[in-house]
C-alpha positions as CSV (number, residue, x, y, z in Angstrom):
1,M,0.0,0.0,0.0
2,N,1.2,3.5,-0.9
3,G,-0.5,6.4,0.8
4,G,-3.4,4.2,1.8
5,V,-3.9,2.9,-1.7
6,K,-2.6,0.0,-3.8
7,I,-1.0,1.2,-7.1
8,R,-0.3,-1.1,-10.0
9,E,0.2,-1.0,-13.7
10,L,-2.9,-1.6,-15.8
11,R,-3.1,-4.1,-18.7
12,E,-6.8,-5.0,-19.4
13,I,-9.4,-3.2,-21.4
14,D,-11.9,-3.1,-18.5
15,E,-9.2,-1.4,-16.4
16,F,-8.7,1.3,-19.0
17,K,-12.5,1.8,-19.2
18,E,-12.4,2.4,-15.4
19,V,-9.7,5.0,-15.8
20,Y,-11.8,6.7,-18.6
21,R,-14.8,6.8,-16.3
22,L,-12.8,8.2,-13.4
23,F,-11.3,11.0,-15.6
24,D,-14.8,11.7,-16.9
25,D,-16.0,12.2,-13.3
26,I,-13.1,14.5,-12.5
27,W,-13.1,16.8,-15.6
28,H,-16.6,16.3,-17.1
29,P,-15.2,16.9,-20.6
30,A,-17.2,17.3,-23.7
31,P,-17.5,14.0,-25.6
32,H,-14.9,15.1,-28.2
33,N,-12.4,16.2,-25.5
34,P,-11.4,13.3,-23.2
35,P,-8.1,13.7,-21.4
36,V,-7.0,10.4,-22.9
37,T,-8.9,7.7,-24.9
38,I,-9.2,4.1,-24.1
39,E,-7.4,3.2,-27.4
40,L,-4.4,5.4,-26.5
41,M,-4.1,3.7,-23.0
42,I,-4.2,0.3,-24.7
43,G,-1.4,1.4,-27.1
44,F,0.7,3.0,-24.3
45,A,0.5,0.0,-22.0
46,H,1.2,-2.5,-24.8
47,T,4.4,-0.6,-25.9
48,G,6.0,-0.4,-22.5
49,N,4.7,3.0,-21.4
50,Y,3.2,4.0,-18.1
51,V,-0.5,3.4,-17.3
52,A,-1.2,2.9,-13.6
53,G,-4.2,3.0,-11.2
54,A,-4.6,3.6,-7.5
55,Y,-7.1,1.4,-5.7
56,D,-8.8,1.5,-2.3
57,E,-8.9,-1.5,-0.1
58,D,-12.3,-2.4,-1.5
59,G,-11.0,-2.3,-5.1
60,T,-12.4,1.1,-6.0
61,L,-10.3,3.0,-8.5
62,V,-9.5,6.4,-6.9
63,G,-6.6,7.7,-9.1
64,A,-4.8,7.0,-12.3
65,S,-1.9,8.3,-14.3
66,V,-0.9,7.9,-18.0
67,G,2.5,8.7,-19.4
68,F,4.8,7.9,-22.3
69,R,8.5,7.8,-22.9
70,A,10.1,10.9,-24.3
71,A,13.5,11.9,-25.5
72,G,16.5,12.0,-23.1
73,R,15.6,9.2,-20.6
74,T,12.3,11.0,-19.8
75,L,8.8,9.9,-19.0
76,H,6.2,12.5,-20.0
77,S,3.3,12.2,-17.6
78,H,0.4,13.2,-19.8
79,V,-2.5,13.1,-17.4
80,T,-3.0,12.2,-13.7
81,G,-6.3,12.4,-11.9
82,A,-7.2,11.4,-8.4
83,V,-9.7,12.0,-5.6
84,I,-8.7,15.2,-3.9
85,G,-7.5,15.6,-0.4
86,R,-6.2,12.0,0.3
87,G,-2.6,12.2,-0.9
88,I,-3.3,9.9,-3.8
89,G,-1.7,12.2,-6.3
90,R,1.6,12.1,-4.3
91,A,1.4,8.3,-4.0
92,L,1.0,8.1,-7.8
93,K,4.0,10.3,-8.4
94,S,6.1,8.2,-6.0
95,H,5.1,5.1,-7.8
96,Q,5.8,6.8,-11.1
97,R,9.3,7.8,-9.8
98,E,10.1,4.2,-8.8
99,W,8.9,2.9,-12.1
100,C,11.1,5.3,-14.0
101,L,14.2,4.5,-12.0
102,K,13.7,0.8,-12.7
103,Q,13.4,1.6,-16.4
104,G,16.6,3.6,-16.5
105,L,14.7,7.0,-16.8
106,D,15.9,9.9,-14.7
107,R,13.4,12.7,-15.5
108,I,9.6,13.1,-15.4
109,T,7.9,16.0,-17.2
110,W,4.3,17.2,-17.2
111,T,2.3,20.3,-17.7
112,F,0.2,22.2,-15.3
113,D,-1.8,25.4,-15.2
114,P,0.4,28.2,-13.6
115,L,-2.8,29.8,-12.1
116,V,-3.7,26.7,-10.0
117,R,-1.9,27.5,-6.7
118,R,-2.4,24.1,-5.1
119,N,-0.8,22.3,-8.1
120,A,2.1,24.7,-8.2
121,R,2.8,24.2,-4.5
122,F,2.5,20.4,-4.9
123,N,4.9,20.3,-7.9
124,L,7.5,22.8,-6.7
125,V,7.5,22.4,-2.9
126,K,6.4,18.9,-2.2
127,L,8.0,17.1,-5.2
128,G,10.9,19.5,-6.0
129,A,10.0,19.7,-9.7
130,M,10.7,23.1,-11.4
131,P,9.1,24.8,-14.4
132,E,11.4,25.1,-17.3
133,E,9.2,26.4,-20.1
134,Y,6.0,28.6,-20.4
135,L,3.7,27.2,-23.0
136,E,1.1,29.7,-24.2
137,N,-2.4,28.2,-24.9
138,F,-0.7,24.8,-25.2
139,Y,-3.8,22.7,-25.7
140,G,-5.9,25.2,-27.5
141,K,-9.6,25.5,-26.4
142,M,-10.4,22.8,-23.7
143,A,-14.1,21.8,-23.4
144,D,-14.4,20.6,-19.8
145,A,-15.9,21.7,-16.5
146,I,-12.6,22.8,-15.0
147,N,-10.9,24.7,-18.0
148,E,-13.9,25.9,-20.0
149,G,-13.7,29.5,-21.2
150,D,-10.0,30.0,-20.4
151,A,-6.8,29.8,-22.5
152,S,-4.8,26.7,-21.8
153,D,-1.5,28.3,-20.8
154,R,0.8,25.7,-19.1
155,L,4.1,25.4,-17.4
156,L,6.3,22.5,-18.3
157,A,7.5,20.9,-15.0
158,V,10.7,18.9,-14.9
159,W,11.3,16.5,-12.0
160,R,15.0,15.4,-12.0
161,L,14.8,12.1,-10.2
162,T,18.5,11.6,-9.3
163,E,19.1,15.2,-8.1
164,T,18.4,16.6,-4.7
165,A,18.0,20.3,-4.1
166,E,19.9,21.7,-1.2
167,P,17.7,24.0,1.0
168,G,19.0,27.5,1.3
169,E,18.0,31.0,2.2
170,P,15.4,32.4,-0.3
171,P,16.9,35.3,-2.3
172,A,15.7,38.8,-1.5
173,A,12.9,39.6,-3.9
174,E,10.5,42.4,-4.9
175,T,6.9,41.7,-5.8
176,L,6.2,42.0,-9.6
177,L,2.6,40.7,-9.6
178,S,0.4,40.7,-6.5
179,D,-3.2,39.6,-5.6
180,E,-5.1,42.7,-4.3
181,G,-8.8,42.0,-3.6
182,G,-8.8,39.1,-6.0
183,R,-7.4,41.1,-8.9
184,P,-3.9,41.0,-10.3
185,V,-1.8,44.1,-9.8
186,T,1.5,44.6,-11.6
187,K,4.1,46.6,-9.8
188,E,7.6,48.1,-10.4
189,A,10.2,45.5,-9.4
190,R,13.9,45.8,-10.0
191,G,16.7,43.4,-9.2
192,G,17.6,39.9,-10.1
193,T,14.8,38.1,-8.3
194,V,11.0,38.8,-8.3
195,L,7.8,37.4,-7.0
196,V,4.8,36.6,-9.3
197,G,1.6,36.0,-7.4
198,T,-1.3,33.7,-8.3
199,P,-5.1,33.8,-7.5
200,A,-6.3,32.1,-4.4
201,D,-8.8,29.9,-6.4
202,V,-8.8,30.4,-10.1
203,E,-11.3,27.6,-10.7
204,R,-13.8,29.5,-8.5
205,L,-13.0,32.7,-10.4
206,R,-13.8,31.1,-13.7
207,R,-17.3,30.3,-12.4
208,E,-18.0,33.5,-10.4
209,D,-15.9,36.2,-12.1
210,P,-14.7,35.2,-15.5
211,A,-13.3,38.7,-16.2
212,A,-11.0,38.4,-13.1
213,A,-9.9,34.9,-14.2
214,A,-9.1,36.3,-17.7
215,A,-7.2,39.2,-16.2
216,W,-5.1,36.8,-14.1
217,R,-4.3,34.7,-17.2
218,L,-3.0,37.7,-19.1
219,A,-1.1,39.1,-16.1
220,V,0.7,35.9,-15.4
221,R,1.5,35.3,-19.1
222,D,2.9,38.8,-19.3
223,T,5.1,38.5,-16.2
224,L,6.0,34.9,-15.5
225,G,5.7,33.8,-19.1
226,R,7.7,36.7,-20.4
227,L,10.5,36.3,-17.9
228,I,10.8,32.5,-18.5
229,K,11.0,33.1,-22.2
230,A,13.7,35.7,-21.6
231,G,15.8,33.1,-19.8
232,W,14.8,33.7,-16.1
233,R,14.4,30.6,-14.0
234,V,11.8,29.7,-11.4
235,V,13.6,28.8,-8.2
236,G,10.8,28.4,-5.7
237,F,7.2,29.0,-4.6
238,T,6.2,30.9,-1.4
239,E,3.7,30.1,1.2
240,R,1.7,33.1,0.0
241,G,1.3,31.5,-3.5
242,E,4.0,33.4,-5.4
243,Y,6.5,32.1,-7.9
244,V,10.1,33.1,-7.0
245,I,11.9,33.7,-10.3
246,S,15.5,34.8,-10.7
247,Q,17.6,36.1,-13.6
248,V,20.2,33.6,-14.7
249,N,23.7,35.1,-14.7
């Protein structure tokens, strides 16, 4: 058992159908926009890629992850979904890491929405992965209950499995983008390290204040995205929900 669930690789069509239903319950996508098809899961599993499920003691599927091998001893984790609040996502990542090391792979990459604060904290703080590329509207228009109506900007996270980051003092930084009353406010910030804030709950904003959600998307794209494309590097994530980004010498 890992994190209270049993995680194993999946091989059978009925298992892939279970994953499809789980992802459907999580994202409620339009029929033409599933996160991954059953056919792709069959193909990935058959060709030595990563398709795994997390099961409760009673055999209920509560999480799953699908990934494929990429260049440079890398697994690209295409989609992971799990019941929230039980640590299943972390258990899946731990299983994925062990699988990769056994396969001779030393990196896992995946994309995530830079506006979703809890995902950024999980990826950067708990796992130690770091964003290395800003991908503007990467998936185009996404028709599902979570992303509907928003551009699909993503950060490419890179988890280097054989490297350990040494904890150190955070660099002095000025705030470049802050959350003030739920709205993004850009400020003057000089120096080699800046802070880029995120909304407290962008998924709620998309439902209740789409204009504010859209303003956050553009503000983060214009600050975090612009700096990463200019060669700056994300080096941390604060407890207040800010990316720490430094200029590379």
